[in-house]
C-alpha positions in Angstrom: 85.7 19.8 -11.9 82.7 21.3 -13.4 80.3 24.1 -12.3 77.8 22.7 -10.3 81.1 21.1 -8.2 82.8 24.6 -8.5 80.1 25.9 -7.2 79.8 23.9 -3.8 83.4 24.6 -3.3 82.7 28.0 -3.3 80.2 27.5 -0.7 82.2 25.4 1.4 84.7 27.8 1.7 82.6 30.5 2.6 80.3 28.6 5.1 83.7 27.1 7.0 84.5 30.5 8.9 81.3 30.9 9.8 80.4 26.8 11.0 84.2 27.2 13.3 82.5 29.7 15.2 79.8 28.7 15.9 80.5 26.2 16.6 83.0 26.9 19.1 80.7 29.1 20.5 78.5 27.1 20.9 80.0 25.1 22.4 81.7 27.6 24.6 78.6 29.7 25.8 76.4 26.6 26.5 79.9 25.5 29.0 79.9 28.7 30.5 75.9 29.9 31.0 74.6 26.3 32.0 76.6 27.4 34.6 75.0 30.3 35.5 71.5 29.8 37.4 69.9 32.8 35.4 70.5 31.3 32.1 70.6 27.7 32.5 67.0 26.4 32.3 67.2 28.6 28.6 70.7 27.3 27.1 69.7 23.5 28.4 66.3 23.9 26.0 68.7 25.1 23.0 70.0 21.8 23.1 68.4 20.5 20.2 69.0 23.2 18.0 72.7 22.6 18.7 72.1 19.1 17.8 70.0 20.3 14.4 72.9 22.9 13.4 76.0 20.0 14.1 74.6 18.0 12.0 73.4 20.5 9.3 77.5 21.4 9.2 78.7 17.9 9.6 76.4 16.7 6.4 77.1 20.3 4.4 81.1 19.7 4.8 80.7 15.4 3.7 82.6 15.0 0.5 80.4 12.6 -1.1 76.7 13.3 -0.8 74.6 11.1 -3.7 71.8 9.1 -3.4 73.0 6.2 -1.5 75.1 9.2 1.6 71.4 10.0 2.0 70.1 6.9 2.3 72.5 5.4 4.6 72.2 8.5 6.5 68.4 7.7 6.6 68.7 4.2 7.1 71.3 5.1 10.1 69.1 7.7 11.8 66.1 5.9 11.7 67.5 2.5 13.1 68.8 4.4 16.2 66.1 5.7 16.6 64.3 2.4 16.9 66.9 0.7 18.9 65.8 3.8 21.1 62.4 3.1 21.1 63.2 -0.6 21.8 65.6 0.2 24.2 63.0 2.5 26.6 60.0 -0.3 26.3 61.8 -3.7 27.6 64.8 -2.3 29.6 66.6 -5.0 27.8 69.5 -3.4 25.5 70.4 0.0 27.4 69.0 -1.4 30.9 65.8 1.1 31.9 65.8 4.3 31.5 63.5 7.3 30.5 63.6 10.5 28.4 63.0 14.0 29.5 62.0 17.1 28.2 65.0 19.0 26.9 65.4 17.0 23.4 62.3 18.1 22.2 59.3 16.4 21.2 58.6 12.1 21.8 57.1 9.7 19.7 56.6 6.2 21.3 58.4 7.9 24.3 62.0 8.7 22.3 62.5 11.8 20.9 63.1 11.4 17.2 66.4 13.4 17.6 67.8 11.0 18.9 68.0 9.5 15.6 69.5 12.4 13.9 71.9 12.2 17.1 73.0 8.2 15.8 73.7 9.6 12.7 75.3 12.0 13.7 78.4 10.0 15.5 78.6 7.3 13.4 79.4 10.3 10.6 81.7 12.0 12.9 83.0 9.1 14.4 84.1 7.0 10.9 85.2 10.3 9.3 87.9 11.4 11.4 89.3 7.6 11.7 89.4 7.2 7.6 91.8 9.8 7.6 94.2 7.5 9.7 93.2 4.1 8.9 92.0 2.9 5.0 91.9 -0.7 6.9 87.5 -1.3 7.5 87.4 -3.2 10.9 90.5 -0.9 12.9 88.1 2.2 11.8 85.3 0.8 13.1 86.3 -0.5 16.1 87.9 2.9 17.3 85.4 4.8 16.2 82.5 2.4 18.1 85.4 3.2 20.9 85.0 6.9 20.1 81.6 7.0 20.2 81.5 5.0 24.5 83.8 7.1 25.8 81.3 10.4 24.6 78.7 8.3 26.0 80.6 8.0 29.4 81.1 11.8 29.4 77.9 12.2 28.5 76.1 10.3 30.6 76.3 12.5 33.7 75.3 15.3 31.9 72.2 14.0 30.3 70.8 13.1 34.1 71.5 16.5 35.6 70.6 18.5 32.4 67.4 17.1 31.7 67.9 14.9 28.6 67.2 11.5 30.1 67.5 9.3 33.6 68.0 5.9 34.5 66.7 4.0 37.4 67.7 4.3 40.5 70.2 7.4 39.3 73.1 4.3 38.4 74.1 4.2 34.8 74.7 0.0 34.2 77.4 -1.2 32.3 75.0 -3.0 30.1 74.9 0.3 28.6 77.7 0.9 27.5 77.7 -2.7 26.1 75.3 -1.7 24.3 76.6 1.2 23.3 79.5 -0.3 22.0 77.7 -2.8 20.2 75.8 -0.9 18.2 78.1 2.0 17.8 79.9 -1.1 15.6 77.0 -2.3 13.9 76.2 1.6 12.4 79.7 2.0 12.1 80.2 -1.6 9.5 77.0 -0.2 7.6 78.4 2.7 7.0 81.5 1.5 6.1 80.2 -0.9 4.0 77.6 1.1 2.1 80.5 3.7 1.5 82.5 0.8 -0.6 81.0 -0.1 -3.9 81.8 -3.1 -6.5 82.9 -0.6 -8.6 86.0 0.8 -6.7 85.4 4.1 -8.5 82.0 4.7 -7.5 83.5 4.1 -3.5 82.0 7.6 -1.5 85.0 9.6 -0.2 84.8 9.3 4.0 85.7 12.6 4.0 84.4 15.3 6.4 86.7 18.6 7.5 83.7 19.6 10.2 84.2 15.8 11.8 87.4 17.1 13.8 86.1 20.2 14.9 82.8 18.6 16.0 84.7 15.7 17.7 87.1 18.0 19.9 84.6 20.5 20.8 82.1 18.0 22.2 85.0 15.9 23.8 86.2 19.4 25.6 82.5 20.3 26.2 81.3 17.2 28.2 84.7 16.7 30.1 84.8 20.5 30.9 81.4 19.5 32.3 82.4 17.3 35.0 84.5 19.2 36.3 82.7 22.4 37.2 
């Protein structure tokens, strides 16, 4: 380990308790205060900050971050955003829906942060399953299933909290089918981009923050359905 790697390891060690505290706190206080009338609107509008901070921690705790990692990350964020632009303008991909105000400014009727969200979910899900599976396609399928299950939990919350809305207030099955398909496609891009022709150049898909983020996200949206 060189001096730069040693300093990075020290930074990660010192920042880890902060990441744990802030992630748990954001989800806990969001769960409580989004259900208090006096603070509901404020905390709904803080959703972009939660997303950006989670993305920062996820990137920071990624084991390997070379040029290939950043390029594929940018590609996934752009592809996710473009799919949403096509989806909103045509209704052919997910069904007929539109974005509301609580995910920040819109470009072509879609908040650019939604591209960041696609990248975050792809990286978190694939990093989680990489701990348990070496085979590529089982990992890709389970990552896509995880992302689709999260979408099932998120949809009622999103409609109630000003993130996006569906025609006739009904989420079509088409949405979940498309979510699974694009989640699998983006996961495959990520997994195969991490695989180099020279095995020693492979990107390590390891991220200690991914399980914490997925657990807090699943718990938050699952409990939101009950309150």
